[in-house]
RODO-2510 file (C-alpha; in nm, 4 decimals, decimal comma):
residues 542
     n   res          X          Y          Z
     1     m    31,3861     1,3926    13,9726
     2     k    31,4971     1,0296    13,9374
     3     s    31,1710     0,9056    14,0821
     4     f    30,9804     1,1211    13,8307
     5     f    31,1643     0,9679    13,5344
     6     f    31,1165     0,6204    13,6816
     7     l    30,7405     0,6749    13,7082
     8     l    30,7369     0,8194    13,3544
     9     l    30,9151     0,5124    13,2211
    10     v    30,6724     0,2845    13,4042
    11     f    30,3798     0,4793    13,2581
    12     i    30,5234     0,4575    12,9059
    13     f    30,5931     0,0857    12,9550
    14     r    30,2389     0,0214    13,0767
    15     v    30,0883     0,2182    12,7877
    16     s    30,2981     0,0224    12,5398
    17     l    30,1611    -0,2992    12,6862
    18     f    29,8075    -0,1641    12,6518
    19     t    29,7959    -0,3046    12,2991
    20     i    29,6944    -0,6650    12,3615
    21     v    29,3231    -0,7050    12,4276
    22     i    29,0595    -0,9747    12,4465
    23     n    28,8799    -0,9246    12,1157
    24     e    28,6186    -1,2024    12,1099
    25     l    28,5075    -1,4742    12,3508
    26     l    28,2969    -1,7888    12,3132
    27     y    28,2236    -1,9241    12,6604
    28     d    27,8899    -2,0982    12,5934
    29     p    27,9005    -2,2918    12,2628
    30     d    27,5973    -2,4636    12,1132
    31     g    27,5638    -2,8120    12,2573
    32     s    27,8443    -2,9322    12,4804
    33     d    28,0851    -2,6662    12,6115
    34     s    28,3679    -2,9144    12,6531
    35     g    28,6152    -2,8987    12,3654
    36     n    28,4403    -2,6095    12,1868
    37     e    28,5242    -2,2883    12,3776
    38     w    28,7677    -2,0305    12,2461
    39     i    28,9072    -1,6821    12,3024
    40     e    29,0612    -1,4380    12,0535
    41     l    29,3330    -1,1832    12,1346
    42     y    29,4239    -0,8852    11,9176
    43     n    29,7406    -0,6732    11,8924
    44     q    29,6464    -0,3195    11,7974
    45     d    30,0087    -0,1936    11,8056
    46     t    30,2490    -0,1313    11,5151
    47     i    30,5107    -0,3651    11,6648
    48     s    30,5145    -0,7320    11,7639
    49     v    30,4511    -0,8267    12,1268
    50     n    30,6060    -1,1372    12,2858
    51     l    30,3423    -1,3095    12,4987
    52     e    30,5814    -1,5378    12,6862
    53     g    30,4772    -1,5526    13,0521
    54     w    30,1385    -1,3815    12,9979
    55     k    29,8525    -1,5475    13,1825
    56     l    29,4944    -1,6198    13,0832
    57     e    29,2581    -1,6187    13,3823
    58     k    28,8882    -1,6853    13,4393
    59     a    28,6582    -1,5945    13,7235
    60     g    28,3430    -1,7150    13,8891
    61     t    28,3907    -1,6335    14,2554
    62     s    28,7471    -1,5058    14,1873
    63     f    29,0084    -1,5012    13,9101
    64     v    29,2145    -1,8191    13,8749
    65     p    29,4828    -1,9097    13,6151
    66     v    29,3790    -2,1017    13,3025
    67     y    29,6836    -2,0893    13,0788
    68     t    30,0381    -1,9451    13,0695
    69     f    30,1622    -1,8463    12,7259
    70     p    30,4889    -1,9864    12,5828
    71     f    30,7310    -1,7826    12,3768
    72     l    30,5093    -1,6379    12,1048
    73     n    30,5172    -1,3147    11,9063
    74     l    30,1785    -1,1630    11,8214
    75     e    30,2278    -0,9545    11,5099
    76     p    30,0932    -0,5993    11,4637
    77     d    29,7228    -0,5957    11,3790
    78     g    29,7297    -0,9699    11,4407
    79     y    29,4719    -1,2089    11,5849
    80     l    29,5564    -1,5019    11,8160
    81     l    29,2998    -1,7804    11,8574
    82     i    29,3291    -1,9908    12,1741
    83     a    29,0819    -2,2778    12,1703
    84     e    28,9826    -2,6183    12,2931
    85     e    29,0391    -2,9332    12,0939
    86     n    28,7298    -2,9334    11,8676
    87     v    28,7830    -2,5820    11,7289
    88     p    28,9543    -2,5911    11,3867
    89     e    29,2540    -2,3777    11,2870
    90     a    29,3348    -2,2408    11,6341
    91     d    29,6818    -2,1002    11,7053
    92     l    29,7025    -2,2555    12,0547
    93     y    29,5062    -2,5362    12,2188
    94     c    29,4322    -2,5748    12,5901
    95     s    29,1486    -2,6459    12,8298
    96     l    28,9451    -2,3313    12,9013
    97     a    28,6160    -2,4203    13,0772
    98     f    28,4969    -2,0598    13,1108
    99     q    28,2032    -1,9729    13,3351
   100     n    27,8664    -1,9433    13,1532
   101     g    27,7110    -1,6558    13,3469
   102     g    27,3408    -1,6945    13,4155
   103     s    27,3109    -1,5814    13,7791
   104     a    27,6030    -1,3504    13,8587
   105     t    27,8979    -1,1742    13,6976
   106     d    28,1716    -1,3947    13,5523
   107     g    28,4945    -1,2813    13,3898
   108     v    28,7970    -1,3533    13,1737
   109     r    29,1209    -1,1580    13,1654
   110     i    29,4779    -1,1601    13,0368
   111     v    29,7614    -1,0389    13,2601
   112     s    30,1141    -0,9328    13,1666
   113     p    30,4064    -1,1223    13,3317
   114     d    30,4772    -0,8329    13,5723
   115     g    30,1106    -0,7923    13,6608
   116     l    30,1153    -0,4240    13,5633
   117     y    29,8753    -0,4650    13,2737
   118     s    29,5553    -0,6574    13,2316
   119     d    29,2597    -0,6587    12,9980
   120     t    28,9351    -0,7837    13,1482
   121     v    28,5882    -0,8630    13,0203
   122     l    28,3165    -0,8959    13,2837
   123     y    27,9843    -1,0395    13,1679
   124     d    27,6417    -1,0843    13,3207
   125     e    27,5325    -0,9309    13,6522
   126     p    27,4975    -0,8685    13,9457
   127     n    27,8619    -0,8612    14,0468
   128     t    27,7919    -1,0675    14,3601
   129     n    28,1545    -1,1691    14,4045
   130     s    28,2949    -0,8154    14,3586
   131     l    28,5127    -0,9105    14,0611
   132     p    28,7591    -0,6301    13,9745
   133     d    28,7927    -0,4545    13,6415
   134     d    29,1217    -0,3280    13,4900
   135     s    29,1377    -0,0371    13,7332
   136     g    29,1531    -0,2784    14,0258
   137     n    28,8188    -0,1519    14,1549
   138     i    28,5018    -0,3571    14,1781
   139     g    28,3630    -0,3822    13,8251
   140     s    28,0443    -0,1882    13,7467
   141     s    28,0195    -0,2141    13,3663
   142     f    27,9196    -0,5523    13,2257
   143     a    27,8923    -0,7120    12,8851
   144     p    27,5651    -0,9013    12,8245
   145     d    27,5303    -1,2706    12,8984
   146     a    27,5550    -1,4164    12,5469
   147     s    27,3141    -1,6881    12,4374
   148     s    27,4455    -2,0316    12,3453
   149     g    27,6501    -2,0187    12,0253
   150     n    27,6922    -1,6400    12,0349
   151     t    28,0126    -1,4639    12,1344
   152     l    28,1090    -1,1491    12,3164
   153     a    28,2933    -0,9334    12,0642
   154     r    28,4450    -0,5860    12,0668
   155     v    28,2460    -0,3209    11,8900
   156     e    28,5682    -0,2152    11,7143
   157     d    28,8696    -0,4433    11,6968
   158     g    29,1240    -0,3448    11,9643
   159     v    28,9426    -0,0322    12,0837
   160     d    28,9240    -0,0449    12,4650
   161     c    28,7735     0,2036    12,7097
   162     n    28,7920    -0,0363    13,0066
   163     q    28,4133    -0,0639    13,0333
   164     s    28,2871    -0,4061    12,9297
   165     g    27,9320    -0,2812    12,8799
   166     i    28,0537    -0,0345    12,6159
   167     d    28,3395    -0,2308    12,4601
   168     f    28,1517    -0,5565    12,3976
   169     f    27,8279    -0,6654    12,2288
   170     e    27,6601    -1,0015    12,1797
   171     c    27,7679    -1,1219    11,8366
   172     y    27,5360    -1,3466    11,6355
   173     y    27,8015    -1,4062    11,3689
   174     p    28,1252    -1,5230    11,5409
   175     t    28,4523    -1,4545    11,3571
   176     p    28,7276    -1,6578    11,5298
   177     g    29,0726    -1,5429    11,4205
   178     s    28,9483    -1,2510    11,2072
   179     a    28,7892    -0,9065    11,2289
   180     n    28,4677    -0,8751    11,4270
   181     f    28,1331    -0,8300    11,2585
   182     f    27,9592    -0,5460    11,4404
   183     p    27,5863    -0,5540    11,3654
   184     q    27,4418    -0,2315    11,2336
   185     d    27,0853    -0,1459    11,1562
   186     l    26,9764     0,0757    10,8690
   187     e    26,6112     0,1680    10,8408
   188     l    26,4313     0,2921    10,5316
   189     k    26,2209     0,5335    10,7322
   190     s    26,0096     0,6689    10,4462
   191     s    25,9770     0,6658    10,0688
   192     e    25,7728     0,9067     9,8609
   193     i    25,7295     1,0028     9,4963
   194     i    25,7040     1,3801     9,4694
   195     v    25,5457     1,5064     9,1486
   196     t    25,5472     1,8750     9,0508
   197     p    25,4615     2,0396     8,7174
   198     s    25,8335     2,0455     8,6336
   199     s    25,9812     1,7367     8,8037
   200     c    25,9297     1,3880     8,9409
   201     e    26,1541     1,2593     9,2201
   202     l    26,1798     0,9613     9,4504
   203     v    26,2686     1,0829     9,8001
   204     l    26,3984     0,8297    10,0536
   205     v    26,4837     0,8921    10,4178
   206     i    26,7415     0,6384    10,5400
   207     r    26,8235     0,6253    10,9103
   208     n    27,1272     0,4725    11,0834
   209     l    26,9974     0,3229    11,4087
   210     s    27,3454     0,2129    11,5141
   211     t    27,6064     0,3798    11,7311
   212     k    27,8643     0,3364    11,4552
   213     h    27,8817     0,5314    11,1298
   214     v    27,8018     0,3598    10,7998
   215     d    28,0685     0,3908    10,5307
   216     n    27,9960     0,4218    10,1610
   217     f    28,1888     0,1135    10,0449
   218     s    27,9480    -0,1663    10,1300
   219     g    27,5961    -0,0347    10,0725
   220     t    27,3512     0,0098     9,7863
   221     v    26,9966     0,1302     9,7298
   222     e    26,8024    -0,0863     9,4831
   223     i    26,5034     0,0660     9,3039
   224     v    26,2436    -0,1542     9,1340
   225     l    25,9853     0,0344     8,9253
   226     n    25,6686    -0,1498     8,8208
   227     d    25,8406    -0,4889     8,8705
   228     y    26,1463    -0,3912     8,6634
   229     l    26,4900    -0,3065     8,8030
   230     f    26,5313     0,0683     8,7623
   231     g    26,8802     0,0960     8,9124
   232     n    27,1270     0,0361     9,1944
   233     y    27,2721     0,3415     9,3664
   234     p    27,5658     0,3699     9,6097
   235     l    27,4759     0,4279     9,9732
   236     p    27,6377     0,7453    10,1111
   237     e    27,8033     0,7655    10,4512
   238     i    27,5561     0,7992    10,7378
   239     p    27,6849     0,9095    11,0796
   240     a    27,5861     0,7129    11,3872
   241     l    27,2247     0,7694    11,4983
   242     d    27,1726     1,0057    11,2048
   243     s    26,9663     1,0013    10,8867
   244     l    26,9890     1,1362    10,5349
   245     e    26,7541     1,2268    10,2524
   246     y    26,8298     1,0432     9,9293
   247     r    26,6805     1,1772     9,6041
   248     i    26,6548     0,9970     9,2701
   249     n    26,5377     1,1752     8,9567
   250     l    26,2461     1,0104     8,7729
   251     d    26,1827     1,2776     8,5096
   252     q    26,2753     1,0451     8,2247
   253     i    26,0059     0,7909     8,3136
   254     e    25,6947     0,8050     8,0963
   255     c    25,4355     0,6068     8,2891
   256     e    25,0881     0,6911     8,4142
   257     y    25,1387     0,4875     8,7318
   258     m    25,4540     0,4248     8,9333
   259     l    25,4886     0,1542     9,1968
   260     i    25,8374     0,1654     9,3451
   261     k    26,0014    -0,0846     9,5787
   262     s    26,3144     0,0549     9,7451
   263     t    26,5593    -0,1715     9,9294
   264     v    26,8610    -0,0614    10,1335
   265     s    27,1421    -0,3205    10,1439
   266     y    27,4439    -0,2981    10,3709
   267     l    27,6992    -0,5702    10,4419
   268     y    27,6841    -0,5329    10,8200
   269     d    27,3102    -0,4812    10,8557
   270     y    27,1724    -0,7607    11,0737
   271     e    26,8085    -0,6467    11,0871
   272     l    26,6598    -0,6653    10,7362
   273     s    26,2902    -0,6325    10,8222
   274     n    26,3069    -0,2493    10,8067
   275     n    26,5152    -0,2162    10,4884
   276     t    26,2369    -0,2162    10,2296
   277     g    25,9711     0,0412    10,1505
   278     y    25,6986     0,0916     9,8905
   279     c    25,5461     0,4049     9,7421
   280     s    25,3332     0,4849     9,4414
   281     a    25,2014     0,7773     9,2398
   282     c    25,0028     0,8652     8,9301
   283     p    25,2139     1,1399     8,7716
   284     g    24,9934     1,1476     8,4586
   285     n    24,6373     1,0622     8,3651
   286     s    24,4976     0,7694     8,5583
   287     p    24,5467     0,4374     8,3732
   288     l    24,2395     0,2956     8,5497
   289     v    23,8922     0,4475     8,5723
   290     i    23,5553     0,3379     8,7050
   291     n    23,3498     0,2928     8,3878
   292     e    23,0180     0,1386     8,4928
   293     v    22,8366     0,0625     8,8203
   294     l    22,5407    -0,1666     8,8860
   295     f    22,4286    -0,0758     9,2378
   296     k    22,0544    -0,1595     9,2307
   297     p    22,0236    -0,5272     9,1343
   298     s    21,7041    -0,7280     9,1622
   299     v    21,6738    -1,0223     9,4002
   300     n    21,9226    -1,3052     9,3315
   301     r    22,1486    -1,0761     9,1291
   302     q    22,4539    -0,8916     9,2604
   303     e    22,6204    -0,5528     9,2516
   304     w    22,9312    -0,5020     9,0394
   305     i    23,1755    -0,2325     8,9305
   306     e    23,3463    -0,2212     8,5922
   307     i    23,7056    -0,0945     8,5753
   308     l    23,8383     0,0300     8,2427
   309     r    24,2107     0,0009     8,1764
   310     s    24,2607     0,3167     7,9724
   311     s    24,6376     0,2807     7,9288
   312     p    24,8329     0,0261     7,7191
   313     c    25,1210     0,0039     7,9692
   314     e    25,1603    -0,3202     8,1646
   315     y    25,2440    -0,3551     8,5321
   316     l    25,1272    -0,5481     8,8335
   317     v    24,9403    -0,3996     9,1255
   318     d    24,8687    -0,6707     9,3780
   319     n    24,6052    -0,4914     9,5805
   320     f    24,3386    -0,2371     9,4979
   321     v    24,0726    -0,0854     9,7194
   322     i    23,7476     0,0895     9,6340
   323     y    23,6185     0,2938     9,9274
   324     d    23,2601     0,4086     9,9481
   325     a    23,1336     0,7237    10,1180
   326     n    23,1226     0,5479    10,4567
   327     a    23,4800     0,4123    10,4292
   328     g    23,3530     0,0629    10,3466
   329     k    23,6040    -0,1357    10,1421
   330     i    23,5967    -0,3440     9,8270
   331     e    23,9356    -0,5143     9,8016
   332     f    24,0626    -0,6955     9,4912
   333     s    24,3744    -0,7765     9,2912
   334     l    24,4444    -0,7564     8,9224
   335     s    24,7240    -0,7574     8,6714
   336     c    24,7002    -0,4488     8,4547
   337     s    24,8073    -0,6496     8,1520
   338     q    24,4655    -0,8147     8,1560
   339     n    24,1626    -0,7263     7,9423
   340     q    24,0576    -0,3677     7,8944
   341     y    23,7217    -0,4135     8,0715
   342     l    23,7391    -0,5742     8,4167
   343     l    23,4381    -0,6561     8,6323
   344     v    23,4770    -0,6519     9,0128
   345     c    23,2104    -0,8525     9,1942
   346     q    23,1358    -1,0671     9,4991
   347     d    23,0643    -1,3985     9,3211
   348     k    23,2627    -1,4672     9,0043
   349     l    23,0780    -1,7872     8,9074
   350     q    22,7393    -1,6172     8,9273
   351     i    22,8562    -1,3314     8,7051
   352     l    22,9983    -1,5740     8,4467
   353     e    22,6666    -1,7601     8,4405
   354     e    22,4728    -1,4352     8,4021
   355     f    22,7057    -1,2957     8,1341
   356     p    22,8540    -1,5980     7,9520
   357     f    23,0230    -1,3773     7,6925
   358     l    23,2701    -1,2580     7,9589
   359     s    23,6040    -1,4385     7,9842
   360     e    23,7233    -1,5640     8,3223
   361     d    24,0114    -1,3159     8,3431
   362     q    23,7678    -1,0274     8,2913
   363     v    23,5898    -1,1056     8,6192
   364     l    23,7643    -1,0285     8,9485
   365     e    23,6187    -1,1698     9,2681
   366     s    23,6689    -0,9268     9,5547
   367     l    23,8265    -1,0170     9,8866
   368     s    23,5712    -0,7985    10,0650
   369     w    23,2601    -0,6062     9,9632
   370     t    23,0573    -0,3171    10,0958
   371     a    22,6992    -0,2595     9,9824
   372     l    22,6681     0,0346     9,7415
   373     n    22,4174     0,3117     9,8098
   374     n    22,1123     0,3321     9,5859
   375     g    22,1015     0,7088     9,6315
   376     d    22,4017     0,9383     9,6590
   377     e    22,7374     0,7612     9,6645
   378     t    23,1089     0,8398     9,6346
   379     l    23,3515     0,5707     9,5165
   380     t    23,7292     0,6116     9,5399
   381     l    23,9572     0,3746     9,3507
   382     c    24,3097     0,3560     9,4944
   383     d    24,5921     0,1161     9,5706
   384     t    24,6678    -0,0001     9,9240
   385     l    24,9438     0,2626     9,9504
   386     g    24,6809     0,5358     9,9243
   387     t    24,7469     0,6552     9,5685
   388     v    24,4101     0,7590     9,4247
   389     f    24,3374     0,6617     9,0665
   390     e    23,9949     0,8171     9,0572
   391     e    23,7035     0,9363     9,2673
   392     i    23,3485     0,9398     9,1300
   393     y    23,0176     1,0620     9,2651
   394     y    22,6772     0,9430     9,1490
   395     t    22,3159     0,9920     9,2454
   396     g    22,1101     0,6845     9,1683
   397     e    21,7581     0,7683     9,2799
   398     n    21,6222     0,7745     8,9233
   399     c    21,8090     0,4653     8,8080
   400     p    21,5774     0,1642     8,7469
   401     v    21,6409    -0,1761     8,9064
   402     d    21,8941    -0,3861     8,7098
   403     f    22,0082    -0,0823     8,5130
   404     s    22,3651     0,0375     8,5452
   405     l    22,5117     0,3842     8,5456
   406     e    22,7544     0,4201     8,2556
   407     r    23,0294     0,6638     8,1835
   408     i    22,9734     0,8628     7,8684
   409     n    23,3416     0,9150     7,7942
   410     p    23,6148     0,7601     8,0146
   411     i    23,8682     1,0230     7,9120
   412     l    23,6586     1,3085     8,0479
   413     p    23,6396     1,3923     8,4232
   414     a    23,4132     1,1693     8,6308
   415     d    23,1642     1,4372     8,7325
   416     q    22,7854     1,3957     8,7224
   417     n    22,7609     1,5274     8,3678
   418     n    22,9711     1,2347     8,2442
   419     w    22,7323     0,9649     8,3705
   420     g    22,3970     0,8318     8,2581
   421     v    22,1643     0,5339     8,2841
   422     s    22,2491     0,2545     8,0427
   423     i    22,0073     0,2338     7,7502
   424     r    22,0746    -0,1419     7,7263
   425     g    22,0224    -0,2251     8,0934
   426     s    22,3970    -0,2758     8,1354
   427     t    22,7041    -0,3450     7,9225
   428     p    22,9547    -0,5417     8,1353
   429     g    23,2824    -0,6069     7,9547
   430     k    23,1772    -0,3981     7,6547
   431     i    23,1808    -0,0410     7,5329
   432     n    22,9135     0,1568     7,7147
   433     s    22,5769     0,1991     7,5464
   434     i    22,5887     0,5764     7,5959
   435     f    22,9553     0,6161     7,4996
   436     t    23,0111     0,9402     7,3138
   437     e    23,3360     1,0911     7,1971
   438     y    23,1908     1,4435     7,2133
   439     i    22,8615     1,6178     7,2926
   440     p    22,7171     1,7892     6,9828
   441     t    22,6150     2,1515     7,0166
   442     k    22,2799     2,1040     6,8424
   443     a    22,0420     1,8324     6,7255
   444     k    22,0855     1,6828     6,3796
   445     i    21,9122     1,4027     6,1875
   446     d    22,0186     1,2415     5,8598
   447     l    21,8461     0,9881     5,6310
   448     q    22,0417     0,7609     5,3953
   449     p    21,9590     0,6540     5,1305
   450     n    21,6597     0,8687     5,0515
   451     p    21,4773     0,7647     4,8385
   452     f    21,5132     0,3870     4,8964
   453     s    21,3444     0,0791     4,7507
   454     p    21,2114    -0,1842     4,9977
   455     s    21,1105    -0,4062     4,7069
   456     q    21,4767    -0,4329     4,6128
   457     g    21,5771    -0,5192     4,9708
   458     q    21,6918    -0,1689     5,0657
   459     s    21,6455    -0,0038     5,4081
   460     i    21,6784     0,3549     5,5189
   461     i    21,9213     0,4366     5,7989
   462     i    21,8151     0,7157     6,0342
   463     s    22,1224     0,8705     6,2042
   464     y    22,0991     1,1373     6,4691
   465     q    22,3010     1,3371     6,7182
   466     l    22,1736     1,5213     7,0257
   467     p    22,3258     1,7888     7,2516
   468     e    22,2494     1,5882     7,5692
   469     m    22,4084     1,2732     7,7108
   470     l    22,0819     1,0812     7,7687
   471     n    21,7514     1,1130     7,5883
   472     l    21,4098     0,9520     7,5461
   473     v    21,3644     0,9084     7,1712
   474     t    21,0462     0,8424     6,9727
   475     m    21,0391     0,7713     6,5950
   476     r    20,7140     0,7138     6,4030
   477     i    20,6259     0,6814     6,0329
   478     f    20,3047     0,8424     5,8939
   479     d    20,1574     0,8608     5,5480
   480     l    20,0601     1,1930     5,3921
   481     k    19,7054     1,1572     5,5297
   482     g    19,8413     1,1437     5,8858
   483     r    19,7811     0,7748     5,9430
   484     l    20,0344     0,5926     6,1634
   485     i    20,2220     0,3376     5,9512
   486     w    20,5031     0,2088     6,1762
   487     i    20,6625     0,2829     6,5161
   488     i    21,0421     0,2586     6,5012
   489     q    21,0960     0,3647     6,8633
   490     d    20,8648     0,4732     7,1418
   491     q    21,0175     0,6473     7,4451
   492     v    21,3458     0,4561     7,4278
   493     y    21,6598     0,5683     7,6123
   494     e    21,9297     0,6707     7,3691
   495     a    22,2710     0,8309     7,3970
   496     t    22,4043     1,1396     7,2254
   497     t    22,4381     0,9663     6,8929
   498     g    22,2593     0,6691     6,7439
   499     q    22,1195     0,4973     6,4392
   500     q    21,7937     0,3206     6,3609
   501     l    21,6765     0,1339     6,0533
   502     w    21,3381     0,1205     5,8702
   503     r    21,2896    -0,1562     5,6149
   504     g    20,9896     0,0168     5,4550
   505     n    20,7303    -0,2092     5,6206
   506     g    20,3966    -0,1222     5,7790
   507     s    20,2242    -0,2573     6,0884
   508     d    20,1078    -0,5651     5,8925
   509     g    20,4674    -0,6519     5,8076
   510     a    20,4263    -0,5922     5,4337
   511     n    20,6157    -0,3304     5,2375
   512     v    20,4398     0,0040     5,2058
   513     s    20,3368     0,1368     4,8658
   514     p    20,5771     0,3654     4,6804
   515     g    20,5265     0,7295     4,7677
   516     l    20,6131     0,9930     5,0258
   517     y    20,6023     0,9309     5,4005
   518     i    20,6667     1,1448     5,7065
   519     l    20,9171     1,0614     5,9812
   520     l    20,8182     1,2274     6,3083
   521     w    21,1250     1,2259     6,5355
   522     e    21,1148     1,3492     6,8962
   523     a    21,3836     1,3505     7,1644
   524     s    21,3473     1,4595     7,5269
   525     g    21,6677     1,5388     7,7151
   526     i    21,6729     1,3599     8,0518
   527     g    21,8899     1,6237     8,2160
   528     s    21,7229     1,9397     8,0896
   529     g    21,3748     1,8157     7,9889
   530     k    21,4191     2,0018     7,6611
   531     i    21,2186     1,8500     7,3733
   532     t    21,3509     1,8465     7,0187
   533     r    21,1185     1,7605     6,7260
   534     e    21,1947     1,7042     6,3605
   535     k    20,9821     1,6116     6,0583
   536     k    21,1509     1,4515     5,7601
   537     i    21,0115     1,3373     5,4274
   538     i    21,1021     0,9832     5,3246
   539     a    21,0641     0,8795     4,9625
   540     v    20,9826     0,5100     4,9030
   541     a    21,0629     0,3991     4,5480
   542     g    20,9059     0,1095     4,3641
***
């Protein structure tokens, strides 16, 4: 019975001594080792421990004494820094000259005066010299061989499982005399804007790649929306090697396009390259549309695409891409606070020479270009994150050389019925020649003023509307005997609505005599081939 109690007392005594540990070790400083090495001890107990008679030992081929401690109490939760002469603010100074690893296992340990307790860190491998660990057996778990200037530090201050490979890590941020900085790695795995008919949310997946949990006291998630700070949000706890889904409500945002930069910040995160993510979405109508395309230029001219900024909101999108049907790319950048009409081309200087009325910031020179099809083609305008602003399809077989295809109304869907050949050749940087707010249901022609007096400098304005987006229009003036007096238009492309003017002159340039004249007006719809004819009487006053 007595021997049992004696062993129990020894066990309790040894456990009580199991509170002093090597907490951090610098054995290979930057530059010269001499005078710059140090070791940190930590007391994880709730009572002070007197270190008098304790020994500090180092090992290459075997453990040998380095230093014997004087009378010294290490307070609970206290750090003791033993260092060489060049290290500032150490508690004790002595010569250390630890082994640097590099070819075999080296070690450092502290030993209690009675030899019953030790705490050992073994680093590098192989253990050629059979150095023992704290169990007295040949060590088999090794801390890494730290690079110059880095330390070996405990993953958690004072926590010891007697396996150096688990207890210690290579620390890039030494903390002599204070708590260790264990590097953790948070990854913003994905970011996505999810839009439904009833909600808009930013969904982030944040992953903890570390073997230690992340608390919620030192982390934030920063959200930048269209280059403006939207908010900072607290980072929740994330268990070790786990992930969480983080949702932020965006319902209150009224914006046709959202570009969001999300950044995860955490005090102990050492790897910042995976902390930022980008996502985008168009929760409303697209703020950018393809408005005009010149795909069949003559020799020495170039293709171009006109982008219309249909929204007044301002934001910056660094990179756009237009894909064609064969996945060819046209890459360009623009600030969406620029002009309403923007021309994307291969050669900016050539375009400015060809169209001198364009301003420099209206013309965007592409980083890459793919040749546009002269027949059937699909163009998809999107950002580099894959958010599609618009996709259009055109068939250009009947489009003449140096004529563009224009959008009739940029608000309406970009299907074939909303496109037509320009009646002006092209209209870069301007409202389209065939722009129409709505398609009339039937043809209508109006003459104002009627009668009119050419001799008094008056002209008659002929206004019309047609139920088709593109038409060939002919207007001729005859007298009452059927003689041709003047041709106002002859087979000219016109849009849904238009106006023409007659000054009351004949083919000789002189004013016609007062009397009644006949306007013969004819329009042929390009899409349907339907012909509309009207005859109107024009009264010319003296």
